[in-house]
DOLUM-511840 format. One record per residue (C-alpha): residue number from 1; residue in one letter; z, y, x. Coordinates in Angstrom, 2 decimals. Each point is the difference from the previous one (the first is absolute). Layout:
<recs>
REC | NUM | a | Z | Y | X
...
</recs>
This chain:
<recs>
REC | 1 | m | 26.21 | -96.37 | -8.20
REC | 2 | k | -0.06 | 2.94 | 2.49
REC | 3 | i | -0.78 | 3.64 | -0.87
REC | 4 | t | 0.48 | 3.30 | 2.02
REC | 5 | f | 2.42 | 2.51 | -1.66
REC | 6 | k | -0.50 | 3.64 | 1.07
REC | 7 | l | 2.17 | 3.02 | -0.86
REC | 8 | y | -0.89 | 3.55 | 0.86
REC | 9 | a | 1.88 | 3.36 | 0.48
REC | 10 | s | 3.65 | -0.01 | -1.24
REC | 11 | l | -0.37 | -3.59 | -1.37
REC | 12 | t | 0.00 | -1.47 | 3.50
REC | 13 | e | 3.86 | 0.28 | 0.02
REC | 14 | h | -0.05 | -2.96 | -2.37
REC | 15 | l | -1.54 | -2.23 | 2.60
REC | 16 | p | 2.08 | -1.98 | 2.52
REC | 17 | a | 0.86 | 2.24 | 2.94
REC | 18 | p | -2.10 | -1.90 | 2.52
REC | 19 | v | -3.25 | 0.56 | -1.84
REC | 20 | r | 0.53 | 3.53 | -1.22
REC | 21 | t | -2.18 | 1.67 | 2.67
REC | 22 | s | -2.96 | -2.31 | -0.77
REC | 23 | n | 0.58 | 0.48 | -3.77
REC | 24 | q | -1.10 | -3.57 | -0.73
REC | 25 | l | 1.72 | -3.24 | -0.56
REC | 26 | p | -1.64 | -3.53 | -0.18
REC | 27 | l | 1.52 | -1.70 | -2.99
REC | 28 | e | 0.12 | -3.53 | -1.34
REC | 29 | v | -0.15 | 0.09 | -3.79
REC | 30 | a | -0.27 | -2.66 | -2.66
REC | 31 | e | -3.33 | -0.82 | -1.48
REC | 32 | g | -0.53 | 2.08 | -3.12
REC | 33 | s | 2.18 | 2.86 | 1.08
REC | 34 | t | -0.74 | 3.34 | -1.55
REC | 35 | i | 0.22 | 3.38 | 1.48
REC | 36 | a | 3.24 | 0.82 | -1.75
REC | 37 | q | 1.58 | -3.20 | 1.13
REC | 38 | v | -0.74 | 0.78 | 3.77
REC | 39 | i | 1.19 | 3.54 | -0.37
REC | 40 | e | 3.20 | -0.73 | -1.88
REC | 41 | p | 2.13 | -1.43 | 3.01
REC | 42 | f | -0.67 | 3.10 | 2.06
REC | 43 | g | 1.81 | 2.25 | -2.55
REC | 44 | l | -2.66 | 2.59 | -0.21
REC | 45 | p | 0.76 | 2.80 | -2.35
REC | 46 | e | -2.56 | -0.35 | -2.89
REC | 47 | k | -0.74 | 3.70 | 0.11
REC | 48 | l | -0.92 | -0.22 | 3.53
REC | 49 | v | -2.58 | -2.92 | -0.45
REC | 50 | h | -2.78 | 2.46 | -0.67
REC | 51 | l | -3.25 | -1.28 | 1.68
REC | 52 | v | -0.40 | -3.82 | 0.07
REC | 53 | l | -2.99 | -1.71 | 1.63
REC | 54 | v | -0.94 | -3.57 | 0.43
REC | 55 | n | -2.67 | -0.45 | 2.76
REC | 56 | g | -0.77 | 3.66 | -0.37
REC | 57 | v | -0.48 | 0.00 | -3.82
REC | 58 | y | 2.24 | 2.12 | -2.13
REC | 59 | v | 2.23 | -1.90 | -2.56
REC | 60 | e | 1.00 | 1.93 | -3.03
REC | 61 | p | 3.79 | 0.00 | -0.97
REC | 62 | g | -0.70 | -2.12 | -3.10
REC | 63 | q | -1.54 | -2.76 | 2.09
REC | 64 | r | 2.69 | -0.18 | 2.61
REC | 65 | l | 2.20 | -2.51 | -2.09
REC | 66 | t | -2.83 | -2.41 | -0.52
REC | 67 | r | -2.43 | 0.44 | 3.10
REC | 68 | v | 0.37 | -3.23 | 1.90
REC | 69 | l | -0.36 | 0.09 | 3.87
REC | 70 | n | -2.20 | -2.42 | 2.02
REC | 71 | e | 0.32 | -1.50 | 3.46
REC | 72 | g | -0.75 | 2.67 | 2.61
REC | 73 | d | 0.30 | 2.98 | -2.37
REC | 74 | v | 1.26 | 3.31 | 1.36
REC | 75 | l | 2.31 | 1.91 | -2.42
REC | 76 | a | 0.43 | 3.54 | 1.02
REC | 77 | i | 2.23 | 2.59 | -1.77
REC | 78 | w | 0.38 | 3.77 | 0.43
REC | 79 | p | 2.52 | 2.33 | -1.64
REC | 80 | p | -1.13 | 3.29 | -1.63
REC | 81 | i | -1.15 | 2.30 | 2.76
REC | 82 | a | -0.15 | 3.67 | -0.19
REC | 83 | g | -2.11 | 2.07 | 2.44
REC | 84 | g | -1.66 | 3.12 | 0.35
</recs>
């Protein structure tokens, strides 16, 4: 099944070079894939996987191992961001 994987801010460096400027990557993933299974091959440091959204809806850390993705979902991840 196909999903869109988006990384923001400093996490974009974990995407393949050709798609870093657009910050998104179309992905083919197995049916029943969880958020954690999709993230794992990209080597994202766990402490930097802060804000996780599926189709714009926040997914709590405890649900990321079991939350199954569906065809067409958009998985977006932000690191902790400080500002002022």
